[in-house]
PDB file with one MODEL, atoms N, CA, C and O in Angstrom:
MODEL        1
ATOM      1  N   UNK A   1      30.996  15.447   2.955  1.00  0.00           N
ATOM      2  CA  UNK A   1      30.178  16.514   3.470  1.00  0.00           C
ATOM      3  C   UNK A   1      29.120  14.919   4.973  1.00  0.00           C
ATOM      4  O   UNK A   1      28.954  15.394   6.096  1.00  0.00           O
ATOM      5  N   UNK A   2      28.783  13.919   4.853  1.00  0.00           N
ATOM      6  CA  UNK A   2      28.013  13.455   6.176  1.00  0.00           C
ATOM      7  C   UNK A   2      29.218  12.697   6.272  1.00  0.00           C
ATOM      8  O   UNK A   2      29.876  13.422   7.018  1.00  0.00           O
ATOM      9  N   UNK A   3      29.895  11.778   6.024  1.00  0.00           N
ATOM     10  CA  UNK A   3      31.545  11.025   7.007  1.00  0.00           C
ATOM     11  C   UNK A   3      32.104  12.573   7.293  1.00  0.00           C
ATOM     12  O   UNK A   3      32.369  12.971   6.158  1.00  0.00           O
ATOM     13  N   UNK A   4      32.270  13.139   7.783  1.00  0.00           N
ATOM     14  CA  UNK A   4      33.044  13.870   8.239  1.00  0.00           C
ATOM     15  C   UNK A   4      32.121  13.835   9.819  1.00  0.00           C
ATOM     16  O   UNK A   4      32.498  13.101  10.732  1.00  0.00           O
ATOM     17  N   UNK A   5      30.914  14.720   9.949  1.00  0.00           N
ATOM     18  CA  UNK A   5      30.269  14.349  10.942  1.00  0.00           C
ATOM     19  C   UNK A   5      29.782  12.937  10.934  1.00  0.00           C
ATOM     20  O   UNK A   5      28.750  13.543  11.224  1.00  0.00           O
ATOM     21  N   UNK A   6      29.554  11.983  10.904  1.00  0.00           N
ATOM     22  CA  UNK A   6      29.664  10.979  11.489  1.00  0.00           C
ATOM     23  C   UNK A   6      30.427  10.661  11.410  1.00  0.00           C
ATOM     24  O   UNK A   6      30.202   9.643  10.755  1.00  0.00           O
ATOM     25  N   UNK A   7      32.208  10.718  11.712  1.00  0.00           N
ATOM     26  CA  UNK A   7      33.397  10.112  11.977  1.00  0.00           C
ATOM     27  C   UNK A   7      33.691  11.272  13.622  1.00  0.00           C
ATOM     28  O   UNK A   7      34.538  11.138  14.505  1.00  0.00           O
ATOM     29  N   UNK A   8      32.661  12.269  13.472  1.00  0.00           N
ATOM     30  CA  UNK A   8      33.249  13.711  14.497  1.00  0.00           C
ATOM     31  C   UNK A   8      31.845  12.595  16.036  1.00  0.00           C
ATOM     32  O   UNK A   8      31.987  12.839  17.234  1.00  0.00           O
ATOM     33  N   UNK A   9      30.782  11.591  15.560  1.00  0.00           N
ATOM     34  CA  UNK A   9      30.419  11.497  16.093  1.00  0.00           C
ATOM     35  C   UNK A   9      30.866   9.990  16.752  1.00  0.00           C
ATOM     36  O   UNK A   9      30.301   9.420  17.686  1.00  0.00           O
ATOM     37  N   UNK A  10      31.905   9.574  16.079  1.00  0.00           N
ATOM     38  CA  UNK A  10      32.869   8.501  16.898  1.00  0.00           C
ATOM     39  C   UNK A  10      31.664   6.850  15.552  1.00  0.00           C
ATOM     40  O   UNK A  10      31.668   5.682  15.940  1.00  0.00           O
ATOM     41  N   UNK A  11      31.142   7.123  14.647  1.00  0.00           N
ATOM     42  CA  UNK A  11      30.822   6.211  13.837  1.00  0.00           C
ATOM     43  C   UNK A  11      31.957   5.752  12.606  1.00  0.00           C
ATOM     44  O   UNK A  11      32.609   6.498  11.876  1.00  0.00           O
ATOM     45  N   UNK A  12      31.944   4.484  12.651  1.00  0.00           N
ATOM     46  CA  UNK A  12      33.214   4.222  11.959  1.00  0.00           C
ATOM     47  C   UNK A  12      32.790   4.722  10.500  1.00  0.00           C
ATOM     48  O   UNK A  12      31.743   4.377   9.952  1.00  0.00           O
ATOM     49  N   UNK A  13      33.431   5.300  10.127  1.00  0.00           N
ATOM     50  CA  UNK A  13      32.985   5.290   7.740  1.00  0.00           C
ATOM     51  C   UNK A  13      33.524   4.595   7.461  1.00  0.00           C
ATOM     52  O   UNK A  13      32.980   4.388   6.376  1.00  0.00           O
ATOM     53  N   UNK A  14      34.455   3.756   7.522  1.00  0.00           N
ATOM     54  CA  UNK A  14      35.397   2.693   6.790  1.00  0.00           C
ATOM     55  C   UNK A  14      34.850   1.292   6.569  1.00  0.00           C
ATOM     56  O   UNK A  14      35.186   0.421   5.767  1.00  0.00           O
ATOM     57  N   UNK A  15      33.640   1.335   7.782  1.00  0.00           N
ATOM     58  CA  UNK A  15      33.772  -0.355   8.192  1.00  0.00           C
ATOM     59  C   UNK A  15      34.266  -0.493   9.630  1.00  0.00           C
ATOM     60  O   UNK A  15      34.875   0.308  10.339  1.00  0.00           O
ATOM     61  N   UNK A  16      33.723  -2.052   9.920  1.00  0.00           N
ATOM     62  CA  UNK A  16      34.140  -2.746  11.263  1.00  0.00           C
ATOM     63  C   UNK A  16      33.499  -3.632  10.832  1.00  0.00           C
ATOM     64  O   UNK A  16      32.779  -3.704   9.836  1.00  0.00           O
ATOM     65  N   UNK A  17      33.810  -4.483  11.755  1.00  0.00           N
ATOM     66  CA  UNK A  17      34.069  -6.630  12.083  1.00  0.00           C
ATOM     67  C   UNK A  17      31.838  -6.113  11.434  1.00  0.00           C
ATOM     68  O   UNK A  17      31.556  -6.026  10.239  1.00  0.00           O
ATOM     69  N   UNK A  18      31.228  -5.987  12.078  1.00  0.00           N
ATOM     70  CA  UNK A  18      30.265  -5.918  12.921  1.00  0.00           C
ATOM     71  C   UNK A  18      29.155  -5.646  11.085  1.00  0.00           C
ATOM     72  O   UNK A  18      28.242  -6.399  10.747  1.00  0.00           O
ATOM     73  N   UNK A  19      29.711  -4.228  10.141  1.00  0.00           N
ATOM     74  CA  UNK A  19      28.909  -3.894   9.367  1.00  0.00           C
ATOM     75  C   UNK A  19      29.286  -5.010   8.476  1.00  0.00           C
ATOM     76  O   UNK A  19      28.461  -5.755   7.947  1.00  0.00           O
ATOM     77  N   UNK A  20      31.355  -5.147   8.243  1.00  0.00           N
ATOM     78  CA  UNK A  20      31.196  -6.474   7.076  1.00  0.00           C
ATOM     79  C   UNK A  20      29.849  -7.545   7.406  1.00  0.00           C
ATOM     80  O   UNK A  20      29.225  -8.071   6.484  1.00  0.00           O
ATOM     81  N   UNK A  21      29.665  -7.671   8.208  1.00  0.00           N
ATOM     82  CA  UNK A  21      28.910  -9.263   8.500  1.00  0.00           C
ATOM     83  C   UNK A  21      27.954  -8.879   7.434  1.00  0.00           C
ATOM     84  O   UNK A  21      27.696  -9.886   6.774  1.00  0.00           O
ATOM     85  N   UNK A  22      27.357  -7.894   7.018  1.00  0.00           N
ATOM     86  CA  UNK A  22      26.307  -7.729   6.429  1.00  0.00           C
ATOM     87  C   UNK A  22      26.645  -8.291   4.723  1.00  0.00           C
ATOM     88  O   UNK A  22      26.031  -9.020   3.944  1.00  0.00           O
ATOM     89  N   UNK A  23      28.094  -7.436   4.643  1.00  0.00           N
ATOM     90  CA  UNK A  23      27.835  -7.655   3.331  1.00  0.00           C
ATOM     91  C   UNK A  23      28.447  -9.348   2.834  1.00  0.00           C
ATOM     92  O   UNK A  23      28.528  -9.925   1.750  1.00  0.00           O
ATOM     93  N   UNK A  24      28.869  -9.797   4.567  1.00  0.00           N
ATOM     94  CA  UNK A  24      30.674 -11.244   4.131  1.00  0.00           C
ATOM     95  C   UNK A  24      29.040 -12.521   3.442  1.00  0.00           C
ATOM     96  O   UNK A  24      28.104 -12.329   4.218  1.00  0.00           O
ATOM     97  N   UNK A  25      28.725 -13.340   2.582  1.00  0.00           N
ATOM     98  CA  UNK A  25      27.725 -13.983   2.096  1.00  0.00           C
ATOM     99  C   UNK A  25      27.826 -14.881   2.639  1.00  0.00           C
ATOM    100  O   UNK A  25      26.733 -15.435   2.758  1.00  0.00           O
ATOM    101  N   UNK A  26      29.402 -15.919   3.539  1.00  0.00           N
ATOM    102  CA  UNK A  26      30.061 -16.152   4.320  1.00  0.00           C
ATOM    103  C   UNK A  26      29.639 -16.635   5.743  1.00  0.00           C
ATOM    104  O   UNK A  26      29.970 -17.677   6.307  1.00  0.00           O
ATOM    105  N   UNK A  27      28.688 -15.458   6.269  1.00  0.00           N
ATOM    106  CA  UNK A  27      27.819 -15.080   7.427  1.00  0.00           C
ATOM    107  C   UNK A  27      26.817 -15.550   7.295  1.00  0.00           C
ATOM    108  O   UNK A  27      26.526 -15.294   6.126  1.00  0.00           O
ATOM    109  N   UNK A  28      26.089 -16.064   7.694  1.00  0.00           N
ATOM    110  CA  UNK A  28      24.901 -15.937   8.208  1.00  0.00           C
ATOM    111  C   UNK A  28      24.280 -15.312   7.925  1.00  0.00           C
ATOM    112  O   UNK A  28      24.796 -14.215   7.712  1.00  0.00           O
ATOM    113  N   UNK A  29      22.574 -15.394   7.646  1.00  0.00           N
ATOM    114  CA  UNK A  29      22.256 -13.666   7.866  1.00  0.00           C
ATOM    115  C   UNK A  29      21.473 -13.160   9.671  1.00  0.00           C
ATOM    116  O   UNK A  29      21.364 -12.076  10.243  1.00  0.00           O
ATOM    117  N   UNK A  30      20.989 -14.921  10.130  1.00  0.00           N
ATOM    118  CA  UNK A  30      20.807 -14.430  11.261  1.00  0.00           C
ATOM    119  C   UNK A  30      22.154 -13.798  11.844  1.00  0.00           C
ATOM    120  O   UNK A  30      22.273 -12.696  12.378  1.00  0.00           O
ATOM    121  N   UNK A  31      22.912 -14.537  11.667  1.00  0.00           N
ATOM    122  CA  UNK A  31      24.475 -13.604  12.169  1.00  0.00           C
ATOM    123  C   UNK A  31      24.242 -12.741  12.406  1.00  0.00           C
ATOM    124  O   UNK A  31      23.856 -12.257  13.470  1.00  0.00           O
ATOM    125  N   UNK A  32      24.545 -12.073  10.822  1.00  0.00           N
ATOM    126  CA  UNK A  32      24.672 -10.907  10.884  1.00  0.00           C
ATOM    127  C   UNK A  32      23.732  -9.920  10.885  1.00  0.00           C
ATOM    128  O   UNK A  32      23.977  -8.727  10.708  1.00  0.00           O
ATOM    129  N   UNK A  33      22.122 -10.640  11.179  1.00  0.00           N
ATOM    130  CA  UNK A  33      21.315  -9.571  11.472  1.00  0.00           C
ATOM    131  C   UNK A  33      21.268  -9.074  13.524  1.00  0.00           C
ATOM    132  O   UNK A  33      20.764  -8.178  14.202  1.00  0.00           O
ATOM    133  N   UNK A  34      21.832  -9.885  13.685  1.00  0.00           N
ATOM    134  CA  UNK A  34      21.808  -9.352  15.396  1.00  0.00           C
ATOM    135  C   UNK A  34      23.313  -9.171  15.946  1.00  0.00           C
ATOM    136  O   UNK A  34      23.755  -9.387  17.075  1.00  0.00           O
ATOM    137  N   UNK A  35      24.087  -8.611  14.548  1.00  0.00           N
ATOM    138  CA  UNK A  35      25.351  -8.527  14.900  1.00  0.00           C
ATOM    139  C   UNK A  35      25.215  -6.672  14.768  1.00  0.00           C
ATOM    140  O   UNK A  35      25.383  -5.746  15.562  1.00  0.00           O
ATOM    141  N   UNK A  36      24.865  -6.770  13.473  1.00  0.00           N
ATOM    142  CA  UNK A  36      24.501  -5.531  12.596  1.00  0.00           C
ATOM    143  C   UNK A  36      23.625  -5.223  11.833  1.00  0.00           C
ATOM    144  O   UNK A  36      23.339  -6.257  11.230  1.00  0.00           O
ATOM    145  N   UNK A  37      22.938  -4.318  11.442  1.00  0.00           N
ATOM    146  CA  UNK A  37      21.965  -4.599   9.943  1.00  0.00           C
ATOM    147  C   UNK A  37      21.436  -2.937   9.565  1.00  0.00           C
ATOM    148  O   UNK A  37      20.840  -2.191  10.341  1.00  0.00           O
ATOM    149  N   UNK A  38      21.860  -2.623   8.113  1.00  0.00           N
ATOM    150  CA  UNK A  38      21.658  -1.290   7.339  1.00  0.00           C
ATOM    151  C   UNK A  38      19.922  -1.450   7.463  1.00  0.00           C
ATOM    152  O   UNK A  38      19.567  -2.628   7.487  1.00  0.00           O
ATOM    153  N   UNK A  39      19.043  -0.650   7.527  1.00  0.00           N
ATOM    154  CA  UNK A  39      17.261  -0.608   7.946  1.00  0.00           C
ATOM    155  C   UNK A  39      17.889   0.575   6.754  1.00  0.00           C
ATOM    156  O   UNK A  39      18.681   1.416   7.181  1.00  0.00           O
ATOM    157  N   UNK A  40      17.421   0.601   4.960  1.00  0.00           N
ATOM    158  CA  UNK A  40      17.800   1.758   4.451  1.00  0.00           C
ATOM    159  C   UNK A  40      16.163   2.406   4.792  1.00  0.00           C
ATOM    160  O   UNK A  40      15.120   2.116   4.205  1.00  0.00           O
ATOM    161  N   UNK A  41      16.330   3.225   5.769  1.00  0.00           N
ATOM    162  CA  UNK A  41      14.664   4.723   6.185  1.00  0.00           C
ATOM    163  C   UNK A  41      13.859   4.822   5.360  1.00  0.00           C
ATOM    164  O   UNK A  41      12.656   4.558   5.345  1.00  0.00           O
ATOM    165  N   UNK A  42      14.797   5.369   4.359  1.00  0.00           N
ATOM    166  CA  UNK A  42      14.307   6.912   2.987  1.00  0.00           C
ATOM    167  C   UNK A  42      13.842   5.903   2.062  1.00  0.00           C
ATOM    168  O   UNK A  42      12.694   6.159   1.699  1.00  0.00           O
ATOM    169  N   UNK A  43      14.375   4.716   1.485  1.00  0.00           N
ATOM    170  CA  UNK A  43      13.286   3.855   0.458  1.00  0.00           C
ATOM    171  C   UNK A  43      12.724   3.486   1.111  1.00  0.00           C
ATOM    172  O   UNK A  43      11.661   3.608   0.504  1.00  0.00           O
ATOM    173  N   UNK A  44      12.255   2.684   2.764  1.00  0.00           N
ATOM    174  CA  UNK A  44      11.324   2.234   3.183  1.00  0.00           C
ATOM    175  C   UNK A  44      10.316   3.694   3.165  1.00  0.00           C
ATOM    176  O   UNK A  44       9.177   3.309   2.900  1.00  0.00           O
ATOM    177  N   UNK A  45      10.325   4.739   3.292  1.00  0.00           N
ATOM    178  CA  UNK A  45       9.348   5.728   3.253  1.00  0.00           C
ATOM    179  C   UNK A  45       8.778   5.955   2.130  1.00  0.00           C
ATOM    180  O   UNK A  45       7.618   6.321   1.943  1.00  0.00           O
ATOM    181  N   UNK A  46       9.959   5.640   1.026  1.00  0.00           N
ATOM    182  CA  UNK A  46       9.645   5.539  -0.480  1.00  0.00           C
ATOM    183  C   UNK A  46       8.150   4.713  -0.208  1.00  0.00           C
ATOM    184  O   UNK A  46       7.093   5.288   0.056  1.00  0.00           O
ATOM    185  N   UNK A  47       8.296   3.515  -0.313  1.00  0.00           N
ATOM    186  CA  UNK A  47       7.662   2.248  -0.157  1.00  0.00           C
ATOM    187  C   UNK A  47       6.866   2.261   0.557  1.00  0.00           C
ATOM    188  O   UNK A  47       6.058   1.393   0.225  1.00  0.00           O
ATOM    189  N   UNK A  48       6.542   2.788   1.472  1.00  0.00           N
ATOM    190  CA  UNK A  48       5.526   3.469   2.312  1.00  0.00           C
ATOM    191  C   UNK A  48       3.746   4.290   2.016  1.00  0.00           C
ATOM    192  O   UNK A  48       2.530   4.198   2.187  1.00  0.00           O
ATOM    193  N   UNK A  49       4.862   5.065   1.464  1.00  0.00           N
ATOM    194  CA  UNK A  49       3.910   6.461   0.612  1.00  0.00           C
ATOM    195  C   UNK A  49       3.662   5.823  -0.649  1.00  0.00           C
ATOM    196  O   UNK A  49       2.965   6.359  -1.511  1.00  0.00           O
ATOM    197  N   UNK A  50       4.211   4.682  -0.797  1.00  0.00           N
ATOM    198  CA  UNK A  50       3.668   4.496  -2.467  1.00  0.00           C
ATOM    199  C   UNK A  50       2.659   3.489  -2.305  1.00  0.00           C
ATOM    200  O   UNK A  50       1.857   3.261  -3.210  1.00  0.00           O
ATOM    201  N   UNK A  51       2.639   2.658  -0.841  1.00  0.00           N
ATOM    202  CA  UNK A  51       1.478   1.545  -0.802  1.00  0.00           C
ATOM    203  C   UNK A  51       0.596   2.565  -0.069  1.00  0.00           C
ATOM    204  O   UNK A  51      -0.553   2.123  -0.072  1.00  0.00           O
ATOM    205  N   UNK A  52       0.672   3.908   0.641  1.00  0.00           N
ATOM    206  CA  UNK A  52      -0.724   4.387   0.842  1.00  0.00           C
ATOM    207  C   UNK A  52      -1.331   4.721  -0.623  1.00  0.00           C
ATOM    208  O   UNK A  52      -2.211   4.140  -1.258  1.00  0.00           O
ATOM    209  N   UNK A  53      -0.761   5.558  -0.853  1.00  0.00           N
ATOM    210  CA  UNK A  53      -1.057   6.412  -2.010  1.00  0.00           C
ATOM    211  C   UNK A  53      -1.765   4.955  -2.780  1.00  0.00           C
ATOM    212  O   UNK A  53      -2.978   4.990  -2.984  1.00  0.00           O
ATOM    213  N   UNK A  54      -1.200   4.050  -3.078  1.00  0.00           N
ATOM    214  CA  UNK A  54      -2.204   2.624  -4.073  1.00  0.00           C
ATOM    215  C   UNK A  54      -3.787   2.668  -3.337  1.00  0.00           C
ATOM    216  O   UNK A  54      -4.772   3.009  -3.992  1.00  0.00           O
ATOM    217  N   UNK A  55      -3.879   2.214  -1.672  1.00  0.00           N
ATOM    218  CA  UNK A  55      -4.459   2.026  -1.209  1.00  0.00           C
ATOM    219  C   UNK A  55      -5.268   3.453  -0.965  1.00  0.00           C
ATOM    220  O   UNK A  55      -6.317   3.049  -1.467  1.00  0.00           O
ATOM    221  N   UNK A  56      -5.503   4.475  -0.673  1.00  0.00           N
ATOM    222  CA  UNK A  56      -6.093   5.473  -1.373  1.00  0.00           C
ATOM    223  C   UNK A  56      -6.347   5.570  -2.730  1.00  0.00           C
ATOM    224  O   UNK A  56      -7.192   6.452  -2.879  1.00  0.00           O
ATOM    225  N   UNK A  57      -5.936   4.958  -4.078  1.00  0.00           N
ATOM    226  CA  UNK A  57      -6.679   4.683  -5.125  1.00  0.00           C
ATOM    227  C   UNK A  57      -7.437   3.673  -5.395  1.00  0.00           C
ATOM    228  O   UNK A  57      -8.291   3.583  -6.277  1.00  0.00           O
ATOM    229  N   UNK A  58      -7.018   2.688  -4.394  1.00  0.00           N
ATOM    230  CA  UNK A  58      -8.354   1.659  -4.104  1.00  0.00           C
ATOM    231  C   UNK A  58      -9.313   2.151  -3.803  1.00  0.00           C
ATOM    232  O   UNK A  58     -10.188   2.275  -4.661  1.00  0.00           O
ATOM    233  N   UNK A  59      -9.582   2.731  -2.178  1.00  0.00           N
ATOM    234  CA  UNK A  59      -9.973   2.610  -2.295  1.00  0.00           C
ATOM    235  C   UNK A  59     -11.309   3.478  -2.560  1.00  0.00           C
ATOM    236  O   UNK A  59     -12.421   3.219  -2.099  1.00  0.00           O
ATOM    237  N   UNK A  60     -10.846   4.968  -3.711  1.00  0.00           N
ATOM    238  CA  UNK A  60     -11.329   5.908  -4.249  1.00  0.00           C
ATOM    239  C   UNK A  60     -12.003   4.585  -5.716  1.00  0.00           C
ATOM    240  O   UNK A  60     -13.093   4.701  -6.276  1.00  0.00           O
ATOM    241  N   UNK A  61     -11.547   4.092  -5.840  1.00  0.00           N
ATOM    242  CA  UNK A  61     -12.060   3.279  -7.726  1.00  0.00           C
ATOM    243  C   UNK A  61     -13.436   2.193  -6.794  1.00  0.00           C
ATOM    244  O   UNK A  61     -14.642   2.103  -7.021  1.00  0.00           O
ATOM    245  N   UNK A  62     -12.595   1.547  -5.773  1.00  0.00           N
ATOM    246  CA  UNK A  62     -13.772   0.784  -4.646  1.00  0.00           C
ATOM    247  C   UNK A  62     -15.231   1.137  -4.852  1.00  0.00           C
ATOM    248  O   UNK A  62     -16.169   0.398  -5.149  1.00  0.00           O
ATOM    249  N   UNK A  63     -15.178   3.312  -4.473  1.00  0.00           N
ATOM    250  CA  UNK A  63     -16.218   3.524  -4.064  1.00  0.00           C
ATOM    251  C   UNK A  63     -17.703   3.948  -5.325  1.00  0.00           C
ATOM    252  O   UNK A  63     -18.917   3.871  -5.517  1.00  0.00           O
ATOM    253  N   UNK A  64     -16.006   4.544  -6.026  1.00  0.00           N
ATOM    254  CA  UNK A  64     -17.114   4.647  -7.157  1.00  0.00           C
ATOM    255  C   UNK A  64     -17.454   3.438  -8.156  1.00  0.00           C
ATOM    256  O   UNK A  64     -18.015   3.606  -9.239  1.00  0.00           O
ATOM    257  N   UNK A  65     -16.982   2.024  -7.580  1.00  0.00           N
ATOM    258  CA  UNK A  65     -17.251   0.651  -8.542  1.00  0.00           C
ATOM    259  C   UNK A  65     -18.739   1.132  -7.108  1.00  0.00           C
ATOM    260  O   UNK A  65     -19.624   1.849  -7.574  1.00  0.00           O
ATOM    261  N   UNK A  66     -18.840   0.894  -6.182  1.00  0.00           N
ATOM    262  CA  UNK A  66     -20.414   0.531  -5.437  1.00  0.00           C
ATOM    263  C   UNK A  66     -21.275   1.679  -5.861  1.00  0.00           C
ATOM    264  O   UNK A  66     -22.459   1.344  -5.870  1.00  0.00           O
ATOM    265  N   UNK A  67     -21.002   3.359  -6.340  1.00  0.00           N
ATOM    266  CA  UNK A  67     -21.720   3.931  -6.735  1.00  0.00           C
ATOM    267  C   UNK A  67     -22.443   3.900  -7.676  1.00  0.00           C
ATOM    268  O   UNK A  67     -23.613   4.208  -7.901  1.00  0.00           O
ATOM    269  N   UNK A  68     -20.643   2.996  -8.872  1.00  0.00           N
ATOM    270  CA  UNK A  68     -22.023   2.808 -10.235  1.00  0.00           C
ATOM    271  C   UNK A  68     -23.024   1.734  -9.977  1.00  0.00           C
ATOM    272  O   UNK A  68     -24.203   1.994 -10.219  1.00  0.00           O
ATOM    273  N   UNK A  69     -22.589   0.158  -9.360  1.00  0.00           N
ATOM    274  CA  UNK A  69     -23.283  -0.700  -9.002  1.00  0.00           C
ATOM    275  C   UNK A  69     -24.907  -0.090  -8.669  1.00  0.00           C
ATOM    276  O   UNK A  69     -25.916  -0.273  -9.350  1.00  0.00           O
ATOM    277  N   UNK A  70     -24.704   1.035  -6.817  1.00  0.00           N
ATOM    278  CA  UNK A  70     -26.119   1.074  -6.500  1.00  0.00           C
ATOM    279  C   UNK A  70     -26.811   2.033  -7.662  1.00  0.00           C
ATOM    280  O   UNK A  70     -27.940   1.570  -7.822  1.00  0.00           O
ATOM    281  N   UNK A  71     -26.623   3.178  -8.549  1.00  0.00           N
ATOM    282  CA  UNK A  71     -26.947   3.423  -9.671  1.00  0.00           C
ATOM    283  C   UNK A  71     -27.418   2.411 -10.385  1.00  0.00           C
ATOM    284  O   UNK A  71     -28.624   2.315 -10.158  1.00  0.00           O
ATOM    285  N   UNK A  72     -27.013   1.518 -11.222  1.00  0.00           N
ATOM    286  CA  UNK A  72     -27.555   0.147 -12.029  1.00  0.00           C
ATOM    287  C   UNK A  72     -28.923  -0.685 -11.273  1.00  0.00           C
ATOM    288  O   UNK A  72     -29.915  -1.192 -11.796  1.00  0.00           O
ATOM    289  N   UNK A  73     -28.490  -0.579  -9.757  1.00  0.00           N
ATOM    290  CA  UNK A  73     -29.531  -1.231  -8.921  1.00  0.00           C
ATOM    291  C   UNK A  73     -31.116  -0.753  -8.846  1.00  0.00           C
ATOM    292  O   UNK A  73     -32.204  -1.323  -8.774  1.00  0.00           O
ATOM    293  N   UNK A  74     -30.615   0.671  -8.905  1.00  0.00           N
ATOM    294  CA  UNK A  74     -31.523   1.728  -8.633  1.00  0.00           C
ATOM    295  C   UNK A  74     -32.631   1.790  -9.834  1.00  0.00           C
ATOM    296  O   UNK A  74     -33.853   1.874  -9.717  1.00  0.00           O
ATOM    297  N   UNK A  75     -31.611   1.704 -11.369  1.00  0.00           N
ATOM    298  CA  UNK A  75     -32.504   2.146 -12.356  1.00  0.00           C
ATOM    299  C   UNK A  75     -33.124   0.901 -12.337  1.00  0.00           C
ATOM    300  O   UNK A  75     -34.196   1.186 -12.872  1.00  0.00           O
ATOM    301  N   UNK A  76     -33.204  -0.944 -11.942  1.00  0.00           N
ATOM    302  CA  UNK A  76     -33.049  -1.680 -12.372  1.00  0.00           C
ATOM    303  C   UNK A  76     -34.524  -1.482 -11.903  1.00  0.00           C
ATOM    304  O   UNK A  76     -35.557  -1.642 -12.553  1.00  0.00           O
ATOM    305  N   UNK A  77     -34.299  -0.954 -10.143  1.00  0.00           N
ATOM    306  CA  UNK A  77     -36.251  -1.416  -9.605  1.00  0.00           C
ATOM    307  C   UNK A  77     -37.485  -0.212 -10.585  1.00  0.00           C
ATOM    308  O   UNK A  77     -38.618  -0.308 -11.057  1.00  0.00           O
ATOM    309  N   UNK A  78     -36.521   0.745 -10.496  1.00  0.00           N
ATOM    310  CA  UNK A  78     -37.328   1.613 -10.923  1.00  0.00           C
ATOM    311  C   UNK A  78     -38.118   0.549 -12.545  1.00  0.00           C
ATOM    312  O   UNK A  78     -39.291   0.647 -12.905  1.00  0.00           O
ATOM    313  N   UNK A  79     -37.204  -0.228 -13.118  1.00  0.00           N
ATOM    314  CA  UNK A  79     -37.611  -0.456 -14.664  1.00  0.00           C
ATOM    315  C   UNK A  79     -38.756  -1.555 -13.746  1.00  0.00           C
ATOM    316  O   UNK A  79     -39.815  -1.846 -14.303  1.00  0.00           O
ATOM    317  N   UNK A  80     -38.562  -1.917 -12.840  1.00  0.00           N
ATOM    318  CA  UNK A  80     -39.298  -2.754 -12.523  1.00  0.00           C
ATOM    319  C   UNK A  80     -40.417  -2.368 -11.440  1.00  0.00           C
ATOM    320  O   UNK A  80     -41.448  -3.040 -11.406  1.00  0.00           O
ATOM    321  N   UNK A  81     -40.258  -1.446 -10.677  1.00  0.00           N
ATOM    322  CA  UNK A  81     -41.683  -0.335 -11.006  1.00  0.00           C
ATOM    323  C   UNK A  81     -42.517  -0.103 -12.243  1.00  0.00           C
ATOM    324  O   UNK A  81     -43.673   0.024 -11.841  1.00  0.00           O
ATOM    325  N   UNK A  82     -42.496  -0.036 -13.014  1.00  0.00           N
ATOM    326  CA  UNK A  82     -42.357   0.784 -13.799  1.00  0.00           C
ATOM    327  C   UNK A  82     -43.565  -0.744 -14.773  1.00  0.00           C
ATOM    328  O   UNK A  82     -44.762  -0.729 -15.062  1.00  0.00           O
ATOM    329  N   UNK A  83     -42.579  -1.729 -14.965  1.00  0.00           N
ATOM    330  CA  UNK A  83     -43.402  -2.606 -14.829  1.00  0.00           C
ATOM    331  C   UNK A  83     -44.484  -3.280 -14.239  1.00  0.00           C
ATOM    332  O   UNK A  83     -44.913  -4.323 -14.734  1.00  0.00           O
ATOM    333  N   UNK A  84     -44.888  -2.857 -13.385  1.00  0.00           N
ATOM    334  CA  UNK A  84     -45.513  -3.969 -12.123  1.00  0.00           C
ATOM    335  C   UNK A  84     -46.357  -2.979 -12.428  1.00  0.00           C
ATOM    336  O   UNK A  84     -47.432  -3.542 -12.634  1.00  0.00           O
ATOM    337  N   UNK A  85     -46.573  -1.107 -12.667  1.00  0.00           N
ATOM    338  CA  UNK A  85     -48.097  -0.109 -13.225  1.00  0.00           C
ATOM    339  C   UNK A  85     -48.514  -0.639 -14.152  1.00  0.00           C
ATOM    340  O   UNK A  85     -49.712  -0.847 -14.342  1.00  0.00           O
ATOM    341  N   UNK A  86     -47.247  -1.081 -15.196  1.00  0.00           N
ATOM    342  CA  UNK A  86     -48.107  -1.602 -16.698  1.00  0.00           C
ATOM    343  C   UNK A  86     -48.631  -2.877 -16.538  1.00  0.00           C
ATOM    344  O   UNK A  86     -49.557  -3.059 -17.328  1.00  0.00           O
ATOM    345  N   UNK A  87     -48.305  -4.228 -15.526  1.00  0.00           N
ATOM    346  CA  UNK A  87     -49.599  -5.230 -14.758  1.00  0.00           C
ATOM    347  C   UNK A  87     -50.800  -4.924 -14.210  1.00  0.00           C
ATOM    348  O   UNK A  87     -51.919  -5.405 -14.388  1.00  0.00           O
ATOM    349  N   UNK A  88     -50.232  -3.683 -13.224  1.00  0.00           N
ATOM    350  CA  UNK A  88     -51.414  -3.308 -12.842  1.00  0.00           C
ATOM    351  C   UNK A  88     -52.342  -2.716 -13.278  1.00  0.00           C
ATOM    352  O   UNK A  88     -53.505  -3.004 -12.995  1.00  0.00           O
ATOM    353  N   UNK A  89     -51.882  -1.456 -14.313  1.00  0.00           N
ATOM    354  CA  UNK A  89     -53.113  -1.334 -15.261  1.00  0.00           C
ATOM    355  C   UNK A  89     -53.565  -2.236 -15.907  1.00  0.00           C
ATOM    356  O   UNK A  89     -54.729  -2.330 -15.518  1.00  0.00           O
ATOM    357  N   UNK A  90     -53.348  -3.141 -16.828  1.00  0.00           N
ATOM    358  CA  UNK A  90     -53.913  -4.015 -17.709  1.00  0.00           C
ATOM    359  C   UNK A  90     -54.418  -4.545 -16.526  1.00  0.00           C
ATOM    360  O   UNK A  90     -55.529  -4.022 -16.605  1.00  0.00           O
ATOM    361  N   UNK A  91     -54.462  -5.262 -15.355  1.00  0.00           N
ATOM    362  CA  UNK A  91     -54.810  -6.360 -14.892  1.00  0.00           C
ATOM    363  C   UNK A  91     -56.478  -5.268 -14.672  1.00  0.00           C
ATOM    364  O   UNK A  91     -57.550  -5.700 -15.096  1.00  0.00           O
ATOM    365  N   UNK A  92     -56.386  -4.150 -14.097  1.00  0.00           N
ATOM    366  CA  UNK A  92     -58.086  -3.572 -13.665  1.00  0.00           C
ATOM    367  C   UNK A  92     -58.393  -2.877 -15.254  1.00  0.00           C
ATOM    368  O   UNK A  92     -59.522  -2.395 -15.341  1.00  0.00           O
ATOM    369  N   UNK A  93     -57.802  -2.801 -16.115  1.00  0.00           N
ATOM    370  CA  UNK A  93     -57.796  -2.429 -17.617  1.00  0.00           C
ATOM    371  C   UNK A  93     -59.275  -3.453 -17.913  1.00  0.00           C
ATOM    372  O   UNK A  93     -59.755  -3.533 -19.043  1.00  0.00           O
TER     373      UNK A  93
ENDMDL
END
């Protein structure tokens, strides 16, 4: 289905010297990349989406951890405030 459309556009679907350079291990990579190089866009899109999901997940996790630490700090401050009040009451009484 795709091949006939590519052939209609004039794209060689059976490969040519430049296309085969990518698969031919005797051709140095730099030269093969200068001639022609297949870049799989669909896979790159999936990898970008995967990376984006990981980043969003990490951001959410980090925000949750910061909230937990802030709550713990607030609780410690409340405890220390209560201790100060008791100390002041003892000193005054």
